[in-house]
C-alpha positions in Angstrom: 0.0 0.0 0.0 2.9 2.4 0.6 3.9 2.2 -3.1 0.4 3.3 -4.1 0.4 6.1 -1.6 3.8 7.2 -2.9 2.6 7.1 -6.5 -0.6 9.0 -5.9 1.0 11.9 -4.2 3.1 14.9 -5.3 3.7 15.4 -9.0 1.4 12.6 -10.2 -1.7 14.0 -8.4 -0.7 17.6 -9.4 -0.5 16.7 -13.1 -3.6 14.6 -13.1 -5.7 17.3 -11.3 -4.2 20.2 -13.3 -2.8 18.7 -16.5 -0.5 20.9 -18.5 -1.1 21.3 -22.2 -4.6 20.0 -21.9 -7.2 20.8 -24.6 -7.4 21.0 -28.3 -5.1 23.7 -29.6 -6.3 26.2 -32.3 -3.9 24.8 -34.9 -2.0 21.5 -35.2 -0.6 19.2 -37.9 -1.8 15.9 -36.6 -4.3 14.6 -34.1 -3.4 11.0 -33.0 -5.7 8.9 -30.9 -4.4 6.5 -28.3 -6.6 3.9 -26.5 -5.8 1.4 -23.8 -8.7 -1.1 -24.3 -7.8 -3.0 -21.1 -8.8 -0.2 -18.8 -10.5 2.4 -21.0 -7.9 5.1 -20.9 -8.0 7.2 -24.0 -6.4 10.4 -25.4 -6.0 12.4 -28.5 -2.5 13.9 -28.9 -2.2 17.1 -31.0 1.1 18.0 -32.6 2.3 20.9 -34.7 5.9 20.7 -36.0 7.9 23.8 -37.0 11.4 23.3 -38.4 11.6 19.8 -37.0 10.6 20.7 -33.5 7.4 20.1 -31.6 6.0 23.6 -31.4 2.6 22.4 -30.2 2.0 19.4 -28.0 -1.4 19.1 -26.3 -3.9 16.4 -25.4 -7.5 15.7 -24.6 -8.5 12.5 -22.9 -10.0 10.7 -20.0 -8.7 7.9 -17.9 -7.0 7.1 -14.6 -4.8 9.5 -12.7 -1.7 7.7 -14.0 -2.6 8.1 -17.7 -3.6 11.7 -17.3 -0.5 12.6 -15.3 1.7 10.7 -17.8 0.2 12.7 -20.7 0.7 16.0 -18.9 4.3 15.1 -18.0 5.1 13.9 -21.5 3.8 17.0 -23.1 5.9 19.2 -20.9 9.0 17.1 -21.5 8.8 17.2 -25.3 7.1 20.6 -26.1 9.6 22.8 -28.0 12.0 20.0 -28.5 13.2 18.4 -31.8 11.1 15.5 -32.9 14.2 13.2 -32.8 14.8 14.2 -29.1 11.1 13.4 -28.4 11.5 10.0 -30.0 14.6 9.3 -27.9 12.7 10.3 -24.7 9.9 8.0 -25.6 12.4 5.1 -25.8 14.0 6.1 -22.5 10.6 6.3 -20.8 9.6 2.8 -22.0 13.0 1.4 -20.9 12.5 3.0 -17.5 9.2 1.3 -17.0 10.7 -2.0 -18.0 13.0 -1.7 -15.0 15.8 0.4 -16.6 17.4 3.4 -15.0 15.5 6.7 -15.0 17.4 8.8 -17.5 18.1 12.3 -16.3 16.7 13.9 -19.5 13.2 12.5 -18.6 13.0 15.3 -16.1 9.9 15.2 -13.9 8.5 12.2 -15.8 10.9 10.2 -13.7 8.3 10.3 -10.9 6.5 7.5 -12.8 9.4 5.1 -12.3 7.6 3.3 -9.5 4.9 2.2 -12.0 7.4 -0.5 -13.2 6.5 -2.4 -9.9 2.8 -2.4 -10.9 2.6 -4.2 -14.2 -1.1 -3.6 -14.6 -0.5 0.2 -14.6 2.5 0.2 -17.1 0.1 0.5 -20.0 -1.6 3.5 -18.4 1.7 5.3 -18.1 3.1 4.4 -21.5 -0.1 5.3 -23.4 0.8 8.9 -24.1 4.4 8.0 -25.1 3.3 5.2 -27.4 0.8 7.6 -29.0 3.6 10.1 -29.5 5.7 7.5 -31.3 2.8 6.7 -33.7 2.2 10.4 -34.3 5.9 11.1 -35.0 6.0 8.2 -37.4 2.9 9.5 -39.2 4.6 12.8 -39.5 7.6 11.1 -41.2 10.0 11.0 -38.3 11.7 7.7 -37.9 11.7 6.1 -34.4 15.0 6.1 -32.5 16.5 2.7 -31.8 16.9 2.0 -28.1 
């Protein structure tokens, strides 16, 4: 129970209650849907790319606190960054939730590292990152090898 208490405190609750970059932006290049059919989490990720960087990164969605916090944390981590950097961060995040080290460049998203100990919640936390990867591929950016 202590692990759950730790997870549902601090940054995770803050980002799920007051998500950053939430809502459909006025302009975007791509809207990519992501769904976790196992638990019902869903989101739409909106991206606008300018000169190879993610100028707009926003989302709408519904789901558990973990998925909503992960989406908020992900958008803040990649907004304004080059698409290749965002792709590398997605690979680092997935590796972290498979038991790997929490890469420094993940920033505040590292608060989700404990999710690795809760296999049923890993899909909730990775949904925004997997959706980002699909969106980047659709925009013509190749995924980074991890």
